[in-house]
C-alpha positions in Angstrom: 1.0 -15.1 3.8 4.6 -14.5 4.1 6.7 -15.7 7.0 9.3 -14.2 8.8 12.4 -14.0 7.0 10.7 -14.5 3.6 11.8 -11.6 0.8 9.7 -9.8 -1.6 11.3 -8.2 -4.5 10.0 -5.4 -7.4 11.9 -3.8 -10.1 11.5 -0.3 -11.4 12.9 0.7 -14.5 13.2 4.1 -15.6 11.3 5.0 -18.8 12.5 9.0 -18.9 11.1 12.1 -17.5 9.0 10.9 -14.4 7.9 7.7 -15.6 8.7 4.1 -14.5 7.4 0.6 -15.0 7.5 -1.6 -11.9 7.6 -5.3 -12.1 6.4 -7.5 -9.3 6.5 -11.4 -10.4 4.6 -11.9 -13.6 2.9 -8.3 -13.2 3.8 -4.8 -14.1 2.3 -1.1 -13.8 3.3 2.1 -14.8 4.3 4.9 -12.2 4.3 8.4 -13.2 3.4 12.3 -12.4 1.1 14.5 -13.3 1.6 16.9 -16.3 1.9 19.9 -14.7 5.1 18.8 -12.6 6.6 17.4 -16.2 5.1 13.7 -16.0 3.1 12.4 -18.8 0.1 11.4 -16.3 -0.1 7.8 -17.8 0.2 5.9 -14.4 -0.7 6.8 -10.5 2.0 8.8 -8.4 4.3 6.7 -6.3 2.8 7.7 -3.4 -0.6 7.0 -4.6 0.9 3.2 -5.1 2.2 3.6 -1.4 -1.7 4.8 -0.2 -3.1 2.1 -2.1 -0.9 -0.6 -0.8 -1.7 0.4 2.8 -5.9 0.7 1.8 -5.8 -2.7 0.0 -3.4 -4.4 2.6 -6.0 -3.3 5.5 -9.0 -4.2 3.4 -7.7 -7.6 2.7 -7.0 -7.9 6.8 -10.2 -6.8 7.7 -11.8 -9.4 5.4 -9.6 -12.2 6.6 -10.5 -11.3 10.2 -14.1 -11.2 9.4 -13.9 -14.5 7.5 -12.3 -16.2 10.4 -15.1 -15.0 12.5 -18.1 -15.7 10.2 -19.0 -12.2 9.6 -20.3 -11.1 6.0 -18.5 -7.7 5.0 -20.9 -6.3 2.5 -19.4 -3.6 0.2 -16.1 -3.0 2.4 -14.0 -0.1 1.0 -10.9 1.1 2.7 -9.6 4.6 1.8 -6.3 6.1 2.6 -5.3 9.7 2.8 -2.0 11.2 3.3 -1.0 14.4 4.7 2.0 15.9 2.6 4.4 17.4 5.0 7.5 18.3 2.3 9.1 15.0 0.9 7.0 12.6 3.1 3.6 12.2 4.7 3.2 13.6 8.4 0.1 11.3 8.7 -2.2 8.9 7.1 -5.6 8.1 7.8 -7.7 5.2 6.7 -11.3 5.5 6.7 -13.3 1.7 6.7 -16.7 2.0 4.9 -19.4 -1.0 5.0 -22.8 -1.3 5.5 -22.0 -3.9 8.4 -23.0 -1.8 11.6 -20.4 0.2 13.2 -20.8 -1.9 16.4 -20.1 -5.2 14.3 -17.1 -3.5 12.4 -15.2 -1.7 15.1 -14.2 -4.9 16.8 -12.4 -6.3 13.6 -10.2 -3.1 13.2 -7.4 -4.0 16.0 -7.2 -7.5 14.9 -7.1 -6.2 11.1 -4.3 -4.0 12.1 -2.3 -6.7 13.9 -2.1 -8.7 10.5 -1.8 -5.9 8.1 1.7 -6.2 6.7 1.9 -2.7 5.5 0.5 -0.9 8.4 2.5 -3.1 10.6 5.7 -2.2 8.3 4.9 1.5 8.8 4.5 1.1 12.6 8.0 -0.4 12.9 9.8 2.2 10.7 11.8 -0.3 8.7 15.5 0.7 7.7 16.0 1.4 4.2 19.4 0.6 2.7 20.3 1.9 -0.7 23.0 -0.1 -2.6 24.7 0.7 -5.9 25.9 -1.5 -8.7 27.1 -1.2 -12.4 25.9 -2.9 -15.7 27.9 -6.0 -14.3 26.5 -6.3 -11.0 
């Protein structure tokens, strides 16, 4: 787990049109848009990665909280649905599924929310700074 003060860097390189390749450490992935809006549909949209980062982070947080309590989470899945409102989401809904009975799953939700980096980041509305630099910077 990251510690306060640590940083995390990724790089997005524009490939033309609506496509980019993102590098995160030794991994890379394609970001694109559907063909009907001018993309080539060779990868998920940025908003889908955004929702995926929230859903996966919350799933990992739930699994961690369950493990700490000796609870098995069979067939855990977390889906994230964003409601578009212009160029942003007005709300995001997480839906947790598992065959673990709801009365055993419910007590894990709040602790998972406390350790989920992505939902905590969204809740605190981080500042976004944009810097520019030429080829030599």
